[in-house]
C-alpha positions as CSV (number, residue, x, y, z in Angstrom):
1,M,64.5,64.1,26.6
2,H,66.1,63.2,23.1
3,V,67.9,65.7,21.4
4,I,65.3,65.9,18.7
5,D,62.5,67.0,21.5
6,F,64.9,69.3,23.1
7,I,65.4,71.0,19.7
8,V,61.7,71.3,18.8
9,F,61.1,72.8,22.4
10,I,64.1,75.3,22.2
11,V,63.3,76.3,18.8
12,F,59.5,77.1,19.2
13,T,60.5,78.7,22.7
14,L,63.4,80.9,21.6
15,G,61.0,81.8,18.2
16,V,58.4,82.9,20.0
17,V,60.3,85.6,22.2
18,V,62.4,86.4,19.1
19,F,58.9,86.8,17.2
20,G,57.5,88.9,20.2
21,C,60.6,91.4,19.8
22,S,60.1,91.8,16.1
23,F,57.2,94.1,17.2
24,F,59.6,96.9,18.9
25,K,58.7,100.3,17.3
26,K,61.1,102.7,18.2
27,G,58.9,106.1,19.0
28,S,56.2,104.3,20.0
29,S,53.8,105.7,22.6
30,A,52.2,104.2,25.6
31,D,48.8,104.1,24.4
32,E,49.9,102.2,21.1
33,F,51.8,100.0,23.7
34,T,48.5,99.3,25.5
35,S,46.0,98.9,22.5
36,A,48.1,97.8,19.8
37,G,47.0,100.8,17.5
38,H,43.3,99.0,17.6
39,S,45.0,97.2,14.4
40,I,44.2,93.4,15.0
41,P,41.9,91.8,12.7
42,G,38.9,90.0,14.7
43,W,39.7,86.3,14.1
44,V,43.9,87.1,15.6
45,V,42.0,88.8,18.6
46,G,39.6,86.1,19.1
47,M,42.4,83.5,18.9
48,S,44.1,85.8,21.4
49,I,41.2,85.8,23.8
50,F,40.6,82.1,23.5
51,A,44.4,81.4,24.4
52,T,44.4,83.4,27.3
53,Y,41.2,81.0,28.5
54,V,43.5,78.1,27.6
55,S,46.6,78.4,29.8
56,S,48.7,75.7,31.5
57,I,46.2,75.3,33.7
58,S,44.1,74.2,31.1
59,Y,46.5,72.1,29.5
60,I,47.5,69.9,32.5
61,G,45.0,70.8,35.4
62,Y,42.1,69.9,33.5
63,P,43.6,66.3,32.6
64,G,44.9,66.0,35.9
65,K,41.3,66.6,37.1
66,A,39.9,64.2,35.0
67,F,42.0,61.4,35.8
68,A,41.4,61.4,39.4
69,S,38.0,62.8,39.3
70,N,35.4,63.5,36.7
71,W,34.4,65.8,34.4
72,N,32.5,68.4,36.9
73,A,35.1,71.2,36.2
74,F,34.2,71.3,32.2
75,V,30.7,72.9,33.5
76,F,32.8,75.8,34.2
77,S,33.0,76.0,30.0
78,L,29.6,75.4,29.5
79,S,29.1,79.0,31.5
80,I,30.8,80.9,28.7
81,P,28.5,81.3,25.8
82,I,26.3,83.2,28.3
83,A,28.9,85.6,28.9
84,S,30.5,86.1,25.5
85,Y,26.9,86.8,24.1
86,F,26.5,89.6,26.8
87,A,30.0,90.5,25.9
88,A,29.5,91.0,22.1
89,K,26.2,92.9,22.5
90,Y,26.7,95.1,25.7
91,F,30.4,94.8,26.6
92,V,32.1,95.5,23.6
93,P,30.5,98.7,22.3
94,F,30.3,100.1,25.7
95,Y,33.9,99.7,26.0
96,R,34.8,100.7,22.6
97,H,33.1,103.9,23.0
98,S,34.1,104.9,26.3
99,G,37.7,106.5,25.6
100,S,39.8,105.0,28.0
101,V,41.8,101.9,27.5
102,S,41.3,100.9,31.4
103,A,38.4,98.6,32.6
104,Y,37.7,100.3,35.5
105,T,37.6,104.5,34.7
106,F,33.6,103.5,34.2
107,L,33.3,102.7,37.9
108,E,35.5,105.8,38.9
109,E,33.2,108.1,37.1
110,K,30.3,106.5,38.7
111,F,31.5,106.0,42.1
112,G,34.5,108.3,42.8
113,A,38.3,107.3,42.8
114,W,38.3,104.6,45.5
115,A,35.9,102.2,43.3
116,R,38.3,102.1,40.8
117,L,41.4,102.0,43.2
118,Y,39.4,98.9,44.8
119,A,38.5,97.1,41.7
120,S,42.3,97.6,39.9
121,A,43.7,96.7,42.9
122,C,41.4,93.3,43.2
123,Y,42.4,92.5,39.2
124,L,46.1,92.9,40.1
125,L,45.8,90.4,42.7
126,T,43.8,87.7,41.0
127,Q,46.5,88.6,37.9
128,I,49.4,87.8,39.8
129,A,48.2,84.6,41.5
130,R,46.8,83.2,37.9
131,M,50.5,84.0,36.7
132,G,52.2,82.0,39.4
133,S,49.6,79.1,39.0
134,I,50.3,78.9,35.4
135,L,54.4,79.4,35.7
136,Y,54.2,76.8,38.4
137,L,52.6,74.2,35.6
138,L,55.1,75.3,33.1
139,A,57.8,74.3,35.4
140,V,56.2,70.5,36.3
141,P,57.1,68.9,32.6
142,M,60.8,70.1,32.5
143,Y,61.1,68.8,36.1
144,I,59.3,65.3,35.2
145,L,61.4,65.2,31.6
146,M,64.8,66.4,32.8
147,G,64.7,66.6,36.1
148,W,65.7,70.5,36.0
149,N,64.8,72.5,39.1
150,M,62.0,73.6,38.9
151,H,62.9,77.4,40.5
152,A,65.6,77.9,37.8
153,V,62.4,76.8,35.5
154,I,60.1,79.3,36.5
155,I,62.6,82.0,36.4
156,L,64.1,81.6,32.9
157,T,60.2,81.1,31.7
158,S,59.7,84.6,33.4
159,I,62.2,86.5,32.0
160,G,61.7,85.3,28.2
161,I,57.9,86.0,28.8
162,I,58.7,89.6,30.3
163,I,61.4,90.4,27.2
164,Y,59.0,90.1,24.5
165,S,56.1,91.7,26.4
166,M,58.0,94.7,27.2
167,M,59.5,95.0,23.8
168,G,56.2,94.1,21.7
169,G,53.6,95.8,24.0
170,L,50.2,94.1,23.4
171,K,50.5,93.7,19.3
172,A,53.4,91.3,20.1
173,V,51.0,89.7,22.9
174,I,47.8,89.4,20.5
175,W,49.8,88.1,17.3
176,A,52.0,85.3,19.3
177,D,48.8,84.5,21.2
178,A,47.0,83.5,17.7
179,I,50.3,81.4,16.9
180,Q,50.4,79.6,20.3
181,G,46.6,79.1,20.1
182,I,46.9,77.0,16.8
183,I,50.2,75.0,18.2
184,L,48.4,73.8,21.4
185,I,45.6,72.5,19.6
186,G,47.5,70.8,17.6
187,G,49.2,69.2,20.2
188,A,46.4,68.2,22.3
189,V,44.5,66.3,19.0
190,L,47.8,64.5,18.1
191,C,48.3,63.4,22.0
192,L,44.4,62.0,22.4
193,A,44.7,60.5,19.1
194,I,47.9,58.3,20.1
195,L,46.1,58.0,23.8
196,M,43.0,56.2,22.3
197,F,44.9,54.2,19.6
198,S,46.9,52.8,22.3
199,M,44.3,51.0,23.6
200,P,44.3,47.3,23.5
201,E,41.2,46.8,22.4
202,G,41.0,50.1,20.3
203,P,39.7,53.5,21.0
204,L,36.2,52.6,22.4
205,Q,37.9,50.9,25.2
206,T,38.5,54.6,26.8
207,F,35.2,55.3,27.2
208,D,34.1,52.0,28.9
209,L,36.7,51.8,31.4
210,A,36.3,55.5,32.1
211,I,32.4,55.3,32.5
212,H,32.7,51.7,34.6
213,S,35.4,53.2,36.8
214,P,35.5,51.4,40.7
215,E,35.5,55.6,41.7
216,G,32.4,56.2,39.5
217,N,32.0,57.6,36.0
218,K,34.7,59.7,34.8
219,F,32.4,61.6,32.6
220,S,30.0,62.7,35.4
221,L,29.2,66.4,35.3
222,G,29.1,66.1,39.1
223,A,25.9,65.5,41.3
224,F,22.9,67.3,40.6
225,T,22.1,68.1,44.2
226,S,21.2,71.5,46.1
227,D,24.8,71.1,48.7
228,L,26.5,74.3,48.5
229,T,29.1,72.8,50.4
230,T,30.8,70.9,47.3
231,S,31.4,70.9,43.9
232,T,28.0,69.9,42.6
233,F,27.0,70.6,39.0
234,W,25.0,73.7,40.1
235,V,27.8,75.5,42.4
236,C,30.6,74.9,39.2
237,L,27.6,76.5,36.5
238,I,26.7,79.1,39.1
239,Y,30.3,79.8,39.3
240,G,31.2,80.0,35.8
241,V,28.4,82.3,35.1
242,F,29.6,84.9,37.5
243,I,33.5,84.3,36.6
244,N,33.0,84.7,32.9
245,L,30.6,87.7,33.0
246,Q,33.2,89.1,35.3
247,N,36.2,87.9,32.7
248,Y,34.3,89.7,29.7
249,G,32.5,92.7,31.6
250,I,35.4,93.8,33.5
251,D,38.5,91.7,33.0
252,Q,41.6,94.2,31.7
253,N,42.6,91.1,29.5
254,Y,39.4,91.2,27.4
255,V,38.8,95.0,27.4
256,Q,42.2,95.5,26.4
257,R,41.4,93.0,23.5
258,Y,38.2,94.8,22.3
259,H,39.9,98.3,21.9
260,A,42.6,96.2,19.9
261,A,40.3,94.8,17.5
262,K,40.2,97.3,14.0
263,T,36.5,97.6,14.1
264,D,33.4,97.4,16.3
265,K,32.4,94.1,14.1
266,D,35.8,93.0,14.5
267,A,35.6,93.2,18.2
268,K,31.9,91.5,18.6
269,F,33.2,88.4,16.6
270,S,36.6,87.9,18.3
271,A,34.7,88.1,21.9
272,L,32.2,85.0,20.6
273,F,34.9,83.4,18.4
274,G,37.3,83.2,21.4
275,G,34.6,82.0,23.9
276,Y,32.9,79.4,21.6
277,L,36.3,78.2,20.9
278,F,37.1,77.3,24.4
279,I,34.1,74.8,24.5
280,P,35.4,72.1,22.2
281,V,39.3,72.7,23.1
282,S,38.1,72.3,27.0
283,A,36.2,69.2,26.5
284,L,39.4,68.2,24.5
285,F,41.6,68.6,27.4
286,F,39.4,66.7,29.9
287,L,39.0,63.7,27.1
288,I,42.8,63.7,27.7
289,G,42.4,63.2,31.2
290,S,39.5,60.4,30.6
291,A,42.1,58.5,28.3
292,L,45.1,58.7,30.6
293,Y,42.9,57.3,32.9
294,S,41.9,54.3,30.8
295,Y,45.0,54.0,29.0
296,Y,46.8,53.0,32.7
297,Q,44.1,51.2,34.0
298,A,44.1,48.9,31.3
299,G,47.8,47.9,31.5
300,V,49.3,49.3,28.6
301,A,52.4,51.0,30.4
302,P,52.7,51.2,34.4
303,L,52.3,54.4,36.2
304,P,53.9,54.8,39.7
305,T,52.4,55.4,42.9
306,E,54.0,58.9,43.5
307,I,52.8,60.1,40.2
308,A,49.2,58.9,40.5
309,Q,48.9,60.8,43.9
310,K,49.9,64.1,42.3
311,P,47.4,64.2,39.4
312,D,49.1,67.5,37.7
313,Y,51.9,64.9,36.9
314,V,50.2,62.5,35.2
315,F,49.9,63.9,31.9
316,P,53.3,65.6,31.9
317,Y,54.8,61.8,32.6
318,F,52.7,60.3,29.9
319,I,54.5,62.8,27.8
320,V,57.7,61.6,28.5
321,N,57.3,58.1,28.5
322,G,54.2,57.6,26.3
323,L,55.0,59.7,23.0
324,P,57.7,59.3,20.6
325,I,60.2,61.1,20.0
326,G,59.6,64.4,18.6
327,V,55.8,64.1,18.9
328,R,57.4,64.7,22.9
329,G,58.5,68.1,22.0
330,I,55.7,69.3,19.9
331,L,53.6,68.4,23.6
332,I,56.0,70.4,25.6
333,A,56.0,73.1,23.1
334,S,52.0,73.1,23.6
335,I,52.1,73.2,26.9
336,F,54.5,76.3,27.2
337,A,52.5,77.9,24.0
338,A,49.6,77.8,26.2
339,G,51.5,79.3,29.5
340,M,53.2,81.9,27.5
341,S,50.5,83.4,26.2
342,T,48.1,83.6,29.4
343,V,51.4,85.3,31.5
344,S,52.3,87.3,28.5
345,T,48.8,88.9,28.8
346,S,48.5,89.0,32.2
347,V,51.8,91.1,32.4
348,T,50.9,93.4,29.6
349,S,47.4,94.1,31.4
350,A,48.5,94.3,34.9
351,A,51.3,96.9,33.7
352,T,48.4,98.8,31.7
353,I,46.5,99.2,35.0
354,I,49.2,100.6,36.7
355,L,50.0,103.3,34.3
356,T,46.4,104.2,33.8
357,D,44.9,103.4,37.2
358,Y,48.1,104.6,39.5
359,I,50.6,106.5,37.2
360,R,48.4,108.9,35.8
361,P,46.1,110.2,38.2
362,F,49.2,111.8,39.7
363,F,50.2,113.8,37.0
364,R,46.9,115.1,36.3
365,K,47.7,117.8,33.7
366,A,49.1,115.1,31.3
367,H,46.4,112.4,32.3
368,N,43.4,115.2,31.3
369,R,45.2,116.0,28.1
370,V,45.1,112.3,27.1
371,G,41.7,112.3,27.9
372,S,40.5,115.6,26.2
373,A,42.6,114.5,23.3
374,V,40.5,111.2,23.0
375,H,37.0,112.9,23.2
376,K,37.4,115.6,21.0
377,G,40.1,115.0,18.6
378,D,42.1,118.2,19.3
379,A,45.9,117.2,18.4
380,S,47.1,120.3,20.3
381,L,45.8,118.1,23.4
382,E,48.1,115.1,22.8
383,P,50.9,114.1,25.6
384,T,54.4,115.7,24.4
385,E,57.0,113.8,23.3
386,G,58.8,113.9,26.9
387,E,55.7,112.7,28.4
388,R,55.2,109.6,25.9
389,R,58.6,108.5,26.4
390,K,57.7,108.6,30.4
391,E,54.7,106.8,30.3
392,L,55.8,104.2,27.8
393,A,58.9,103.4,30.3
394,I,56.5,103.1,33.0
395,V,54.6,100.7,31.2
396,R,57.5,98.9,30.3
397,L,59.3,98.7,34.4
398,S,55.6,97.8,35.1
399,S,55.6,94.8,33.2
400,F,58.8,93.6,34.5
401,A,57.7,94.3,37.9
402,V,54.4,92.3,37.7
403,G,56.3,89.2,35.8
404,I,58.7,89.1,38.8
405,L,55.9,89.0,41.6
406,G,53.9,85.8,39.1
407,A,57.3,84.1,39.4
408,C,57.6,84.7,43.4
409,V,54.2,83.5,43.8
410,A,54.6,80.5,41.0
411,I,57.5,79.3,43.3
412,A,55.2,79.5,46.5
413,M,53.0,77.3,44.9
414,L,55.3,74.7,44.5
415,S,53.8,72.7,47.6
416,V,49.8,72.9,46.4
417,E,48.6,69.5,45.5
418,S,46.1,70.4,42.8
419,I,47.0,74.0,41.0
420,I,42.6,74.0,39.3
421,D,41.4,74.4,43.0
422,A,44.1,76.3,44.4
423,W,43.4,78.9,41.2
424,W,39.8,78.5,41.3
425,T,39.8,79.4,45.2
426,L,42.3,82.4,44.6
427,S,40.4,83.7,41.5
428,S,37.0,83.6,43.6
429,I,38.6,85.5,46.7
430,F,41.0,88.0,45.0
431,S,38.0,88.9,42.5
432,G,36.4,90.5,45.4
433,G,32.7,90.9,43.8
434,M,34.2,93.7,41.3
435,L,31.3,92.2,38.9
436,G,28.7,93.3,41.7
437,L,30.1,97.1,41.7
438,F,30.1,96.9,37.9
439,L,26.6,95.8,37.6
440,L,25.8,98.8,39.9
441,G,26.9,101.2,37.6
442,C,25.6,99.6,34.7
443,I,21.4,99.8,35.9
444,P,19.5,102.6,35.0
445,Q,18.6,103.9,38.8
446,K,21.6,106.1,40.1
447,I,23.7,104.6,42.8
448,N,24.6,106.7,45.8
449,R,28.1,106.6,46.2
450,L,27.9,106.0,49.8
451,A,25.8,103.4,49.3
452,A,28.2,101.7,46.8
453,L,30.7,101.7,49.4
454,L,28.8,100.2,52.1
455,G,28.0,97.1,49.6
456,C,31.8,96.8,48.5
457,I,32.4,96.3,51.9
458,C,29.4,94.2,52.9
459,G,30.8,92.0,49.4
460,V,34.4,91.7,50.8
461,L,33.4,91.0,54.5
462,V,31.1,87.9,52.8
463,I,33.9,86.7,50.6
464,G,36.3,86.7,53.4
465,W,33.7,85.1,55.9
466,I,33.3,82.2,53.1
467,S,37.0,82.0,52.2
468,M,38.1,81.4,56.0
469,A,35.0,80.0,57.7
470,E,36.1,76.3,57.0
471,M,39.9,77.1,57.4
472,W,39.8,78.9,60.8
473,N,36.5,76.6,61.9
474,L,34.3,80.4,62.3
475,P,30.8,79.8,63.3
476,G,28.0,79.7,60.6
477,L,27.1,78.1,57.6
478,H,29.9,76.7,55.3
479,L,30.0,77.1,51.6
480,H,32.3,75.9,48.9
481,P,35.1,78.6,48.5
482,Y,33.6,78.9,44.6
483,L,30.7,80.6,45.9
484,A,32.7,83.4,47.2
485,I,32.4,85.5,44.2
486,V,28.8,84.9,43.8
487,L,27.5,85.9,47.0
488,G,30.3,88.1,47.2
489,T,28.9,89.9,44.1
490,T,25.1,89.6,45.4
491,A,26.0,91.4,48.5
492,I,27.5,94.1,47.0
493,F,24.7,94.7,44.3
494,L,21.7,94.4,46.8
495,V,23.0,96.5,49.5
496,G,24.3,98.7,47.3
497,F,21.0,99.1,46.0
498,L,18.6,99.0,49.1
499,C,21.3,101.4,50.6
500,T,20.3,103.6,48.0
501,Y,16.9,104.2,48.6
502,L,17.1,104.7,52.4
503,I,19.7,107.3,52.0
504,K,17.0,108.7,49.7
505,G,14.4,108.1,52.1
506,R,16.2,109.9,55.1
507,S,17.4,112.8,52.7
508,T,14.0,113.6,52.0
509,E,12.7,113.2,55.6
């Protein structure tokens, strides 16, 4: 790595940490830390939602996936408009007027404390797995660039992210996300232009070689068959619809951003803007992967066999060997921008859930006073200064603890072959069908609490069966792990709905 590239990278990374720390405010409260004082413009919140979507999983995993196979994973992005529409029309107004920054208070009101604890536990597991995946992908380019120890890169990066997340809270995270989002888009566009204009016969050769690849069309969106055991177009689309509805509808990352926007109009705009912006940018990453395939297929530069066998390493290898001095540093900074923005978001939102769903309920007096103050506007019900300091200390300590756990997961993922497959599988399992429970709470029909619990148990069993069937060779139909969240959600909803009528019928009898 040339000294200029190193300077560009270090200046950016340290700049983000310093910028985030600049939002530190003495005498702040935990509620201001977790909702940014409801003061952020809509476009900034939208950029933050977009940057949350575009992690280093996208920046390295998507090109790696397109290089090794095709654009099947892009189908996930095509499902986002459905979720964005529902978010702007239903989810944003609902949460903006709920009186709680937690996405799971609603579940407790409907089904009891167990529902809130179940959903929040699933969320925390998902976020820790996500942080681990992203931190791992932040370490890959530094290992390839300079041979740095990946364990050390993961730990040092985690420390930097934890510091500015703890100091500045959600406001620092959102504004840093917006800046990082602009940088990562610029870096990706620059890289694609260099790839395509480096082709011996011009940019169109990129498409020709990728379409006529011996392995099949690199731009294929997957098979349009009814096979549910492989990642077909329909499996990926259904998975995307369920995951994105869950993201917008019950993911604390998004719910906190709805609260952070200045007005309801800004919050609705941010949901649409962040989601729709991700579609062309994710296409850009897949196009980089296809262009990388054509670039090395055309013999513009050699690709070592050991790199070709690890698709997630191909893009970082090109950055090292195919980009000019200075641009290399910008691309590495872009990858870190993508990763840091998402990890910081997960750290802050997970810390918020620990405070609102696990700490406050044990301090019922202060918890009730905060809730009453929100709903009644009575200043006398506000928490005392001592309670404010304790809660702020708790949320900062929680940020530290969650960040450390994410780093541990990243180190455990060093042996994973495809980070996209690993993350999507873990996401489908840990999500635990939370969406099914949320949908049960949203329907006009009042769902019995016992019925909801039975539905939840059935959903978890379905998810466990699908996830472990192939691994342990369990009897029955083997389905693709992406379908775990789909069938888990469906099981929770249907069993909860049907059991409500059965229990009601027995009670009447």
